[in-house]
C-alpha positions in Angstrom: 72.7 122.3 72.3 75.4 121.9 74.8 74.8 119.9 77.9 74.1 121.2 81.0 76.6 120.3 83.7 78.5 120.9 86.9 82.0 120.0 87.0 83.9 118.3 90.0 87.6 119.2 89.5 89.8 116.4 90.9 93.2 117.6 92.2 94.6 116.2 95.6 91.9 114.0 96.0 92.0 111.1 93.5 89.1 109.2 95.2 85.4 108.6 94.8 85.0 107.6 98.7 84.9 110.2 101.5 85.5 113.1 98.9 84.2 116.3 100.6 83.9 118.4 97.3 82.8 115.5 95.2 80.0 114.9 98.1 78.8 118.3 97.9 78.7 118.5 93.8 76.8 115.3 93.9 74.3 116.0 96.5 73.6 119.4 94.9 73.5 118.7 91.2 72.1 115.7 89.2 74.8 115.7 86.3 78.2 116.1 87.6 81.1 115.8 85.2 84.3 114.6 86.6 87.6 116.3 85.5 91.3 116.1 86.1 93.6 118.3 84.6 97.2 117.4 83.9 98.5 121.1 84.6 101.7 121.7 82.1 102.6 124.7 84.5 103.5 121.8 86.8 104.7 119.1 84.6 107.2 121.4 82.5 109.0 122.0 86.1 109.9 118.3 86.1 113.2 117.1 85.1 112.9 113.8 85.0 110.4 112.3 82.3 110.3 108.9 84.4 108.5 110.7 87.3 107.2 108.2 89.7 104.4 110.9 91.0 103.1 111.2 87.5 103.0 107.6 86.9 101.1 107.4 90.2 98.6 110.2 89.2 98.1 108.1 86.0 97.5 104.9 87.5 95.1 106.4 90.1 93.2 107.9 87.2 93.0 104.6 85.6 91.6 103.1 89.1 89.2 106.2 89.4 88.1 105.6 85.7 87.1 102.0 86.5 85.0 102.7 89.4 83.3 105.5 87.6 82.7 103.1 84.5 80.7 100.9 86.9 78.6 104.0 87.5 78.1 104.5 83.9 80.5 107.5 83.9 84.2 108.5 83.3 86.7 110.9 84.1 87.3 113.7 81.6 91.3 114.1 81.4 92.5 117.4 79.8 96.0 118.3 79.2 97.2 122.0 79.5 97.2 125.0 81.5 94.1 125.1 84.1 92.9 128.2 82.4 93.4 126.9 79.1 91.6 123.7 80.0 88.3 125.5 81.6 88.1 127.9 78.4 87.9 124.4 76.5 85.4 123.2 78.9 83.1 126.1 79.0 83.1 125.9 75.3 82.1 122.3 75.2 79.8 122.3 78.1 77.2 124.6 79.5 78.5 124.7 83.1 76.3 125.9 86.0 79.0 125.3 88.8 82.5 124.0 89.5 83.5 122.1 92.5 86.9 121.5 94.0 88.5 121.0 97.6 90.9 123.7 99.0 94.6 123.8 98.2 97.1 125.9 100.5 100.2 126.3 98.4 101.0 129.8 97.2 100.9 129.0 93.5 97.8 126.9 93.9 96.0 129.7 95.3 97.0 132.0 92.6 95.7 129.3 90.2 92.3 129.2 92.1 92.0 132.9 92.1 92.6 132.9 88.3 90.1 130.3 87.7 87.5 131.9 90.1 87.6 135.5 88.1 87.6 133.3 84.8 84.4 131.4 85.9 83.0 134.7 87.4 83.1 136.4 84.1 81.1 133.6 82.6 78.8 133.6 85.7 79.5 130.1 86.8 79.8 129.9 90.4 83.0 128.1 92.0 82.7 126.3 95.2 85.5 124.9 97.3 85.5 122.8 100.4 88.2 121.4 103.2 89.2 118.0 102.5 92.8 117.3 102.8 93.0 118.5 106.4 91.2 117.9 109.6 91.7 121.5 110.7 92.7 124.2 108.2 93.5 128.0 108.0 92.2 129.8 111.1 90.3 127.0 112.8 93.1 126.2 115.3 94.5 129.5 116.6 95.7 131.1 119.9 92.9 132.7 121.9 94.1 136.2 120.7 93.4 135.3 117.0 96.8 134.9 116.0 98.3 131.4 114.4 100.4 129.0 116.4 104.2 129.0 115.5 104.7 126.3 118.0 103.8 122.6 117.6 103.1 121.5 121.1 100.5 124.1 122.1 98.8 123.7 118.6 98.7 120.0 118.9 97.0 120.3 122.3 94.6 122.3 120.9 93.9 120.3 118.0 93.2 117.7 120.1 91.0 119.3 122.6 89.2 120.6 119.4 88.7 117.5 117.5 85.0 115.9 117.7 83.6 112.8 116.0 82.0 115.1 113.0 85.6 116.1 112.2 86.4 112.8 110.8 83.1 111.6 109.8 83.1 110.1 106.2 81.2 111.8 103.5 78.6 109.4 102.0 79.6 110.0 98.6 77.8 106.6 97.4 74.4 107.9 98.4 74.6 110.4 95.5 76.6 108.5 93.0 73.7 108.4 90.4 74.4 111.9 89.9 77.5 111.7 87.6 77.3 112.3 83.9 76.1 109.4 82.3 77.2 107.7 79.2 80.3 109.4 79.2 83.2 107.0 77.8 86.5 109.0 78.2 90.0 107.6 77.5 92.6 108.0 79.9 95.7 109.2 77.8 98.8 107.2 77.6 101.8 108.4 79.7 103.6 109.3 76.6 100.7 111.7 75.4 101.4 113.5 78.6 105.2 113.7 77.9 106.0 111.0 80.6 107.4 107.6 80.7 106.2 104.3 82.6 108.2 103.9 85.9 108.8 100.9 88.3 105.9 102.2 90.6 103.1 99.8 91.4 100.0 101.2 92.3 98.6 99.3 95.3 95.9 97.0 95.1 94.6 98.1 98.4 95.6 101.1 100.6 95.2 100.6 104.3 96.7 101.0 107.7 97.7 98.0 109.6 96.6 97.9 113.3 99.9 96.2 114.7 102.0 98.9 112.6 100.0 101.4 114.7 100.6 99.7 118.1 104.3 99.5 117.5 104.6 102.9 115.7 106.2 104.7 118.8 108.5 102.1 119.6 109.7 101.2 116.0 109.2 104.3 113.9 113.0 105.6 113.8 114.7 102.4 112.6 115.0 102.5 108.9 115.7 98.9 108.6 112.5 98.1 110.1 109.0 98.3 108.3 107.7 100.4 111.0 106.2 103.3 109.5 103.0 103.2 107.3 104.3 104.5 103.7 101.0 106.0 103.3 102.6 109.7 102.8 102.4 109.4 99.2 98.8 108.3 99.2 98.1 111.2 101.5 99.8 113.5 99.2 97.7 112.6 96.4 94.3 112.2 98.2 94.1 108.3 97.3 93.2 107.9 101.1 91.0 110.1 103.3 92.6 112.1 106.1 89.2 111.2 108.1 89.6 107.4 107.5 93.0 107.7 109.0 91.7 109.7 111.8 89.4 107.1 112.7 91.7 104.5 112.5 94.6 106.0 114.5 92.6 107.4 117.5 92.2 104.4 119.5 95.5 103.0 118.7 98.6 105.2 118.3 98.9 109.0 119.6 102.3 109.0 118.1 101.1 108.5 114.6 98.2 110.9 115.3 100.7 113.4 116.1 102.3 113.1 112.5 99.0 113.9 111.2 98.6 116.7 113.4 102.2 117.9 112.0 100.7 117.8 108.7 97.9 120.1 109.4 100.5 122.4 111.4 102.6 122.8 108.4 100.1 123.5 106.0 98.6 126.1 108.3 101.8 127.7 108.7 102.2 127.7 104.8 98.7 129.4 104.6 99.5 132.2 107.1 103.2 132.5 106.3 103.4 131.9 102.5 106.9 133.4 102.4 108.2 130.4 104.1 108.1 128.7 100.6 111.3 130.8 99.3 112.7 132.1 102.4 113.1 131.4 106.2 110.3 131.6 108.9 112.8 133.6 111.1 114.1 136.4 109.1 117.3 136.6 110.9 118.2 133.4 109.4 118.5 134.7 105.9 121.8 136.3 106.8 123.7 132.9 107.2 126.8 132.9 105.1 126.4 129.4 103.3 129.7 127.9 101.9 127.4 126.2 98.8 130.3 124.0 97.6 128.8 122.5 94.4 131.4 119.4 94.5 130.4 118.5 98.2 126.7 119.2 97.4 127.2 116.5 94.4 128.6 114.2 96.6 125.8 114.6 99.0 123.2 114.1 96.2 125.1 110.9 95.1 125.4 109.5 98.6 129.3 109.6 98.6 130.1 111.5 101.7 131.7 108.8 103.5 129.1 108.8 106.3 127.2 105.6 105.6 123.7 106.5 107.4 123.9 109.8 105.3 124.7 107.9 101.9 122.3 105.0 102.8 119.4 107.6 102.7 120.4 109.4 99.8 120.8 106.2 97.8 117.6 104.9 98.8 116.1 108.3 98.0 117.8 108.3 94.4 116.7 104.6 94.0 113.2 104.7 95.0 111.7 108.1 95.6 111.4 107.3 99.3 113.2 108.1 102.5 112.6 107.3 106.0 111.8 110.1 108.2 114.5 109.9 110.7 116.9 109.5 108.1 115.5 112.7 106.3 116.5 114.5 109.3 120.0 113.2 109.4 120.7 113.9 105.8 119.1 117.2 105.9 121.2 118.2 109.1 124.6 116.9 107.3 123.9 119.3 104.6 122.9 122.3 106.3 125.2 122.0 109.5 128.3 119.9 108.4 128.7 121.3 105.1 127.0 124.9 105.5 125.0 124.3 102.3 121.8 126.4 101.9 118.8 124.4 103.0 117.0 125.6 100.0 119.6 123.4 98.0 118.4 120.1 99.7 114.7 121.1 99.7 114.7 121.5 96.0 116.6 118.3 95.4 114.1 116.3 97.7 111.2 118.1 96.0 112.5 116.7 92.9 112.9 113.2 94.2 110.5 112.5 96.8 107.4 110.4 95.9 105.4 112.1 98.6 106.7 115.7 98.1 104.3 118.1 99.7 105.6 121.8 99.8 104.4 122.3 103.3 106.0 119.1 105.1 109.1 119.3 102.9 109.5 123.1 103.6 108.8 122.6 107.1 111.4 119.8 107.7 114.1 121.5 105.9 113.5 124.8 107.8 113.2 122.5 111.3 116.9 121.0 110.2 118.2 124.4 109.3 116.8 126.2 112.8 115.4 129.0 110.6 111.6 127.4 110.8 108.9 127.7 113.2 109.6 125.7 116.5 112.7 124.5 114.7 115.5 122.7 116.2 117.9 125.2 118.0 121.1 126.0 115.9 123.1 124.3 118.4 121.5 121.0 117.9 123.4 119.3 115.6 122.9 115.6 114.5 126.4 113.5 115.0 125.5 111.1 111.8 127.8 108.4 113.6 125.9 108.3 116.8 122.7 108.3 114.8 123.8 105.4 113.0 124.8 103.6 116.5 121.4 104.5 117.9 119.0 103.6 114.8 120.9 101.3 112.7 123.2 99.5 115.1 123.7 96.3 113.0 124.2 98.2 109.7 121.2 96.5 108.3 120.0 99.5 106.7 123.5 100.7 105.4 124.5 97.3 104.0 121.3 97.4 102.0 122.0 100.7 100.0 125.7 101.1 100.6 127.1 97.5 99.8 130.6 98.6 99.4 130.7 100.0 103.0 133.7 98.4 105.0 135.7 97.7 102.0 138.3 100.0 100.4 135.8 101.2 97.7 134.0 103.1 100.2 135.1 106.8 100.5 136.6 108.3 103.6 134.5 110.8 105.5 134.6 114.1 103.4 134.5 116.3 106.6 135.5 115.9 110.4 132.3 116.1 111.9 133.6 117.5 115.2 135.3 120.6 113.3 132.4 120.9 111.0 130.2 121.2 114.1 132.3 123.8 115.5 132.3 125.7 112.4 128.5 125.8 112.0 128.3 126.9 115.6 130.5 129.7 115.1 128.6 130.7 111.8 125.3 130.6 113.1 126.2 132.2 116.5 128.2 135.2 114.9 125.5 135.9 112.4 122.6 135.9 114.7 124.6 138.0 117.3 125.4 140.7 114.3 121.8 140.5 113.1 120.4 141.1 116.8 122.9 144.1 117.1 122.2 145.6 114.1 118.5 145.7 115.1 119.2 147.4 118.2 120.1 150.5 116.2 
């Protein structure tokens, strides 16, 4: 006879503590089977088989499994498409309900619809919960019921709406006896999943430093300083709770709180305007005649543009999978405005390289730089990479770390004249937008 269980499906929430969907699963059922699926529909798209993100997930699952072992349980790992994996699970177990936390990306939403329909045919309930956001979907909207598309009024309403229960931790421990017992599952090796070990080391403790928060506003723009939290990867994969971070941040740093609000904002934008995943939020920006020079794009990717702050950022990204947020703005502005290369090329490159890649935030950042997004920088705002370096890396500390040949004959000359490139970008944007607006009049 097949075991009678309810399933909790881990996704972007790889932790036991303060996990909304897991809390509800354990509270409502006395035999909860923890499941994680290595989704081949996602993994097959990854070009580099030494992908730190896959290694991070693998190490997080090992840590998760150790915690479950102490409770007499373990996480069941499956490899394949979610639909195939649930077919396998329903053959092995008599499943009453499936629990998960919300996901907001278009492909994830379609995946969940497919799973919902499959489970419905089997008369299995599929319940999902808010976990990775503080406010989601329609929770922060204008008085007329429409979504915000400008950050500041959204953030103001977000702060006014925040109450202590919004960031109260879910007491998962209270019901931890309700995991399936005597389940001994082995975590498959990375090579069984089709990937290789990387240099990534999973931290023994994931936390947010009080002093860093207090100094954040003053230090966050300087890439040579350890002035940012480096928690974006942990937030991306849910190895830390957004509610825990809100509790820690509220009394110490409004500037860092705003970063968390930007995260909610971009997820809300992606939910209401899913077309941004493939095209411009502002439709008129779809008509920019990009130059899309492949040789210039290759130099940008390799960090060989002749602009040291740009090159340092790209080399750090290529070497580590991390790039400082200020430098992300500089490198993206350079690609789009100085080289007139389609922002989607840069967005895709970052998506492939960033350890903390998150579709909503990455897309929001690139469209901000391209001036095509909601509440984006106006098209005439073009970063001067030399002035940015003078302001945020005045002693060349960051640059010397990543571009050791800077200042020698081995370092290339600037690939463009920034002043001329700026005028070219202004002309292209202005002419395109004027033409688009004129056409809309007829």
